[in-house]
C-alpha positions as CSV (number, residue, x, y, z in Angstrom):
1,M,5.4,-166.7,29.0
2,G,5.0,-170.4,29.7
3,L,2.1,-172.5,31.1
4,M,3.1,-175.6,32.8
5,A,1.3,-179.0,33.1
6,N,2.7,-182.3,34.7
7,K,5.4,-183.3,32.1
8,I,5.2,-180.6,29.7
9,F,5.0,-176.9,29.3
10,I,3.9,-174.7,26.4
11,R,5.3,-171.2,25.6
12,F,5.2,-168.9,22.6
13,F,7.8,-169.6,20.0
14,Q,11.2,-167.8,20.0
15,D,13.6,-167.0,17.4
16,A,16.1,-169.5,19.2
17,D,13.5,-172.2,18.5
18,A,13.8,-172.2,14.6
19,E,16.4,-175.2,14.4
20,S,14.5,-177.2,16.8
21,L,11.3,-176.7,15.0
22,L,13.0,-177.5,11.9
23,D,14.5,-180.7,13.3
24,L,10.9,-181.6,14.6
25,H,9.3,-181.2,11.3
26,L,12.2,-183.2,9.5
27,R,12.1,-186.0,11.7
28,N,8.1,-186.2,11.6
29,G,7.5,-185.1,8.0
30,E,6.0,-188.2,6.8
31,F,4.0,-188.8,10.0
32,F,2.5,-185.3,10.1
33,Q,1.7,-185.2,6.5
34,K,-0.7,-188.2,6.8
35,Y,-3.2,-185.6,8.7
36,S,-2.1,-182.3,7.4
37,P,-2.5,-180.2,4.3
38,T,0.4,-180.6,1.7
39,F,3.5,-178.4,2.5
40,G,5.9,-177.1,-0.3
41,D,9.6,-178.0,-0.2
42,D,10.5,-174.6,1.4
43,F,8.5,-175.7,4.5
44,Y,11.4,-177.8,5.4
45,T,14.1,-175.1,5.6
46,L,15.5,-173.0,8.6
47,D,14.6,-170.0,6.8
48,S,11.0,-171.0,6.7
49,K,10.9,-171.8,10.3
50,R,12.5,-168.4,11.1
51,K,9.9,-166.7,9.1
52,Y,7.2,-168.8,10.7
53,I,8.3,-167.6,14.2
54,A,8.5,-164.0,13.1
55,N,4.9,-164.1,11.6
56,S,3.6,-165.8,14.7
57,V,4.9,-163.0,16.9
58,K,3.3,-160.5,14.4
59,Q,0.0,-162.4,14.4
60,R,0.1,-162.8,18.1
61,K,0.3,-158.9,18.4
62,E,-2.7,-158.6,16.0
63,D,-4.8,-161.2,17.9
64,K,-4.9,-163.4,15.0
65,N,-3.0,-166.5,16.1
66,Y,-1.3,-167.7,19.2
67,S,1.3,-170.4,18.5
68,F,3.1,-172.2,21.1
69,G,5.7,-174.8,21.2
70,I,5.3,-177.9,23.5
71,F,8.3,-178.6,25.6
72,L,9.4,-181.3,28.0
73,E,9.4,-180.2,31.4
74,D,12.6,-182.0,32.6
75,N,14.9,-181.0,29.8
76,G,13.1,-178.3,27.6
77,K,13.1,-180.3,24.4
78,L,10.7,-179.1,21.7
79,V,8.3,-181.9,21.1
80,G,5.5,-180.3,19.2
81,D,3.1,-177.3,18.8
82,V,-0.3,-176.2,19.6
83,S,-1.9,-173.2,17.9
84,L,-5.1,-171.1,18.4
85,Y,-5.9,-169.6,15.0
86,H,-8.6,-168.0,12.9
87,I,-9.6,-166.0,15.9
88,F,-13.1,-164.3,15.7
89,R,-14.1,-161.5,17.9
90,G,-17.3,-159.5,18.2
91,S,-20.4,-161.7,18.5
92,L,-18.5,-165.0,17.8
93,Q,-15.5,-164.9,20.2
94,K,-14.2,-168.1,19.0
95,C,-11.2,-169.8,17.4
96,L,-9.7,-173.0,15.8
97,I,-7.1,-175.1,17.5
98,G,-4.5,-177.4,15.9
99,Y,-1.5,-179.3,17.0
100,S,1.2,-181.9,16.3
101,L,3.4,-184.0,18.5
102,D,6.7,-185.9,17.6
103,K,5.8,-189.4,16.9
104,Q,8.2,-190.9,19.4
105,Y,6.2,-189.0,22.1
106,N,2.6,-190.2,21.4
107,G,0.6,-192.1,23.9
108,K,2.1,-190.1,27.0
109,G,-0.8,-187.6,27.6
110,Y,1.5,-184.6,26.4
111,T,-0.8,-183.6,23.5
112,T,-3.9,-183.6,25.8
113,E,-2.0,-181.6,28.5
114,A,-0.9,-179.0,25.8
115,V,-4.4,-178.6,24.2
116,S,-5.9,-178.3,27.8
117,L,-3.2,-175.5,28.5
118,A,-4.0,-173.8,25.1
119,V,-7.8,-173.9,25.9
120,E,-7.3,-172.5,29.4
121,F,-5.3,-169.8,27.8
122,S,-8.1,-169.1,25.3
123,F,-10.7,-168.8,27.9
124,N,-8.7,-167.1,30.6
125,K,-6.4,-164.7,28.8
126,L,-8.1,-164.3,25.5
127,K,-11.7,-164.4,26.9
128,L,-12.9,-166.6,24.0
129,H,-16.4,-168.3,24.3
130,R,-15.5,-171.4,22.0
131,V,-12.7,-173.4,20.7
132,E,-13.3,-175.6,17.8
133,A,-11.1,-178.5,16.0
134,G,-11.6,-180.4,12.8
135,V,-10.0,-183.9,12.7
136,M,-9.9,-186.4,10.0
137,L,-12.3,-189.2,10.8
138,S,-9.3,-191.8,10.7
139,N,-7.2,-189.9,13.1
140,I,-8.8,-191.7,16.2
141,G,-5.9,-190.7,18.5
142,S,-6.4,-186.9,17.9
143,I,-10.1,-187.2,18.5
144,R,-9.3,-189.1,21.9
145,V,-6.9,-186.2,22.7
146,L,-9.7,-183.6,22.3
147,E,-12.3,-185.7,24.0
148,K,-9.9,-186.2,27.0
149,A,-9.4,-182.2,27.1
150,G,-13.3,-181.8,27.3
151,F,-14.2,-181.3,23.8
152,H,-17.5,-182.8,22.5
153,R,-18.4,-184.1,19.0
154,E,-20.7,-181.9,17.1
155,G,-20.7,-183.4,13.6
156,I,-19.2,-184.2,10.3
157,E,-17.8,-181.6,7.9
158,Q,-17.8,-183.3,4.5
159,K,-14.9,-182.9,2.2
160,G,-13.7,-179.9,4.1
161,V,-9.9,-180.0,4.0
162,K,-7.7,-181.3,1.1
163,I,-5.0,-183.5,2.6
164,N,-2.5,-185.3,0.2
165,G,-4.5,-184.3,-2.8
166,Q,-7.9,-185.7,-1.5
167,W,-10.8,-183.8,0.0
168,E,-11.3,-185.4,3.4
169,D,-14.2,-185.5,5.8
170,H,-13.4,-184.0,9.4
171,Q,-15.2,-184.6,12.7
172,I,-15.9,-181.4,14.2
173,L,-15.4,-181.0,18.0
174,A,-15.6,-178.0,20.2
175,I,-15.4,-176.9,23.9
176,I,-17.4,-173.9,25.3
177,S,-16.5,-171.7,28.2
178,D,-18.7,-171.6,31.1
179,N,-17.6,-168.0,31.9
180,N,-17.4,-166.1,28.6
Protein backbone atom coordinates (compact mmCIF):
# COMPACT_ATOMS: atom_id res chain seq x y z
CA MET A 1 0.00 0.00 0.00
CA GLY A 2 1.51 3.30 -1.05
CA LEU A 3 0.36 6.90 -0.91
CA MET A 4 1.73 9.28 -3.55
CA ALA A 5 2.67 12.95 -3.40
CA ASN A 6 4.56 15.08 -5.92
CA LYS A 7 8.11 13.78 -5.52
CA ILE A 8 7.78 11.12 -2.83
CA PHE A 9 5.55 8.28 -1.78
CA ILE A 10 5.06 6.60 1.56
CA ARG A 11 4.33 2.94 2.16
CA PHE A 12 4.47 0.53 5.05
CA PHE A 13 7.90 -0.94 5.70
CA GLN A 14 8.60 -4.38 4.25
CA ASP A 15 11.25 -6.95 5.18
CA ALA A 16 13.29 -5.97 2.12
CA ASP A 17 13.68 -2.42 3.53
CA ALA A 18 15.87 -3.47 6.49
CA GLU A 19 19.23 -2.79 4.81
CA SER A 20 18.10 0.57 3.42
CA LEU A 21 16.73 1.55 6.83
CA LEU A 22 20.02 0.64 8.50
CA ASP A 23 21.94 2.65 5.90
CA LEU A 24 19.66 5.66 6.46
CA HIS A 25 20.20 5.52 10.22
CA LEU A 26 23.96 4.97 9.97
CA ARG A 27 24.42 7.92 7.60
CA ASN A 28 22.23 10.21 9.70
CA GLY A 29 22.84 8.96 13.24
CA GLU A 30 24.47 12.13 14.53
CA PHE A 31 21.96 14.35 12.71
CA PHE A 32 18.91 12.43 14.02
CA GLN A 33 20.28 12.18 17.55
CA LYS A 34 20.14 15.96 18.05
CA TYR A 35 16.35 15.75 18.27
CA SER A 36 15.65 12.12 19.25
CA PRO A 37 15.75 10.07 22.43
CA THR A 38 19.07 8.26 22.87
CA PHE A 39 19.33 4.90 21.13
CA GLY A 40 21.40 1.94 22.31
CA ASP A 41 24.28 0.56 20.25
CA ASP A 42 22.09 -2.30 19.01
CA PHE A 43 19.89 0.28 17.24
CA TYR A 44 22.52 0.45 14.49
CA THR A 45 22.41 -3.22 13.47
CA LEU A 46 20.67 -5.04 10.64
CA ASP A 47 19.04 -7.38 13.16
CA SER A 48 17.46 -4.43 14.98
CA LYS A 49 16.02 -3.09 11.71
CA ARG A 50 14.55 -6.49 10.87
CA LYS A 51 12.98 -6.66 14.33
CA TYR A 52 11.69 -3.09 13.99
CA ILE A 53 9.99 -3.93 10.69
CA ALA A 54 8.50 -7.17 12.05
CA ASN A 55 7.26 -5.31 15.12
CA SER A 56 5.77 -2.53 12.98
CA VAL A 57 3.77 -5.13 11.02
CA LYS A 58 2.52 -6.64 14.30
CA GLN A 59 1.61 -3.24 15.76
CA ARG A 60 -0.18 -2.22 12.57
CA LYS A 61 -2.34 -5.36 12.78
CA GLU A 62 -3.11 -4.43 16.40
CA ASP A 63 -4.00 -0.83 15.40
CA LYS A 64 -1.24 0.57 17.65
CA ASN A 65 1.30 2.02 15.22
CA TYR A 66 1.51 2.71 11.50
CA SER A 67 5.12 3.15 10.31
CA PHE A 68 5.81 4.25 6.75
CA GLY A 69 9.00 4.64 4.78
CA ILE A 70 9.42 7.83 2.76
CA PHE A 71 10.64 6.96 -0.74
CA LEU A 72 11.69 9.08 -3.71
CA GLU A 73 9.15 8.79 -6.51
CA ASP A 74 11.74 8.69 -9.31
CA ASN A 75 14.03 5.90 -8.04
CA GLY A 76 12.34 4.35 -4.98
CA LYS A 77 15.20 5.25 -2.61
CA LEU A 78 14.32 5.22 1.10
CA VAL A 79 14.99 8.74 2.44
CA GLY A 80 13.06 8.82 5.71
CA ASP A 81 10.18 7.58 7.78
CA VAL A 82 6.93 8.82 9.25
CA SER A 83 4.95 7.05 11.96
CA LEU A 84 1.53 7.34 13.55
CA TYR A 85 1.85 5.92 17.05
CA HIS A 86 0.31 5.91 20.53
CA ILE A 87 -3.08 5.49 18.89
CA PHE A 88 -6.00 6.02 21.23
CA ARG A 89 -9.49 4.87 20.31
CA GLY A 90 -12.79 5.31 22.11
CA SER A 91 -13.62 8.88 23.07
CA LEU A 92 -10.13 10.19 22.17
CA GLN A 93 -9.57 8.97 18.56
CA LYS A 94 -6.09 10.47 18.30
CA CYS A 95 -2.42 9.64 17.81
CA LEU A 96 1.06 11.11 17.81
CA ILE A 97 3.14 11.59 14.67
CA GLY A 98 6.90 11.38 14.33
CA TYR A 99 9.21 11.55 11.34
CA SER A 100 12.78 11.84 10.15
CA LEU A 101 14.37 12.60 6.79
CA ASP A 102 17.86 12.03 5.42
CA LYS A 103 19.73 15.30 5.99
CA GLN A 104 20.77 15.54 2.35
CA TYR A 105 17.10 15.84 1.33
CA ASN A 106 16.10 18.55 3.81
CA GLY A 107 14.54 21.71 2.39
CA LYS A 108 12.84 20.03 -0.58
CA GLY A 109 9.35 19.72 0.93
CA TYR A 110 9.53 15.93 1.20
CA THR A 111 8.80 15.81 4.92
CA THR A 112 5.82 18.14 4.59
CA GLU A 113 4.45 15.90 1.82
CA ALA A 114 5.01 12.75 3.88
CA VAL A 115 3.40 14.23 7.00
CA SER A 116 0.42 15.39 4.92
CA LEU A 117 0.00 11.91 3.45
CA ALA A 118 0.20 10.29 6.89
CA VAL A 119 -2.35 12.74 8.30
CA GLU A 120 -4.66 12.05 5.35
CA PHE A 121 -4.30 8.32 6.08
CA SER A 122 -5.04 8.87 9.78
CA PHE A 123 -8.22 10.81 9.04
CA ASN A 124 -9.54 8.90 6.02
CA LYS A 125 -8.47 5.30 6.73
CA LEU A 126 -8.09 5.20 10.51
CA LYS A 127 -10.94 7.65 11.12
CA LEU A 128 -8.95 9.50 13.80
CA HIS A 129 -10.08 12.92 14.98
CA ARG A 130 -6.74 14.42 16.01
CA VAL A 131 -3.01 14.04 15.29
CA GLU A 132 -0.47 15.57 17.69
CA ALA A 133 3.27 16.23 17.51
CA GLY A 134 5.89 17.39 19.98
CA VAL A 135 8.98 19.19 18.69
CA MET A 136 12.03 20.53 20.50
CA LEU A 137 11.85 24.32 20.55
CA SER A 138 15.20 24.58 18.77
CA ASN A 139 13.98 22.44 15.85
CA ILE A 140 12.51 25.31 13.84
CA GLY A 141 12.55 23.32 10.58
CA SER A 142 10.36 20.60 12.04
CA ILE A 143 7.90 23.13 13.45
CA ARG A 144 7.72 24.69 9.98
CA VAL A 145 7.06 21.26 8.42
CA LEU A 146 4.08 20.71 10.70
CA GLU A 147 2.65 24.19 10.19
CA LYS A 148 2.90 23.80 6.40
CA ALA A 149 1.02 20.50 6.78
CA GLY A 150 -1.82 22.31 8.60
CA PHE A 151 -0.86 21.79 12.25
CA HIS A 152 -1.37 24.62 14.74
CA ARG A 153 0.61 25.41 17.88
CA GLU A 154 -1.10 24.55 21.16
CA GLY A 155 1.48 25.18 23.85
CA ILE A 156 4.74 24.12 25.42
CA GLU A 157 5.27 20.80 27.18
CA GLN A 158 7.91 21.55 29.77
CA LYS A 159 10.73 19.05 30.17
CA GLY A 160 8.65 16.38 28.46
CA VAL A 161 11.24 14.23 26.66
CA LYS A 162 14.78 13.26 27.62
CA ILE A 163 17.12 13.87 24.68
CA ASN A 164 20.88 13.41 24.94
CA GLY A 165 20.62 13.21 28.72
CA GLN A 166 18.63 16.43 29.13
CA TRP A 167 14.91 16.93 29.72
CA GLU A 168 13.77 19.12 26.83
CA ASP A 169 10.78 21.42 26.39
CA HIS A 170 8.64 20.65 23.34
CA GLN A 171 6.28 22.72 21.22
CA ILE A 172 3.00 20.81 20.99
CA LEU A 173 1.21 21.07 17.65
CA ALA A 174 -1.97 19.38 16.43
CA ILE A 175 -4.27 19.03 13.47
CA ILE A 176 -7.95 18.13 13.80
CA SER A 177 -10.18 16.40 11.27
CA ASP A 178 -13.23 18.29 10.08
CA ASN A 179 -15.07 15.00 9.48
CA ASN A 180 -14.32 12.65 12.39
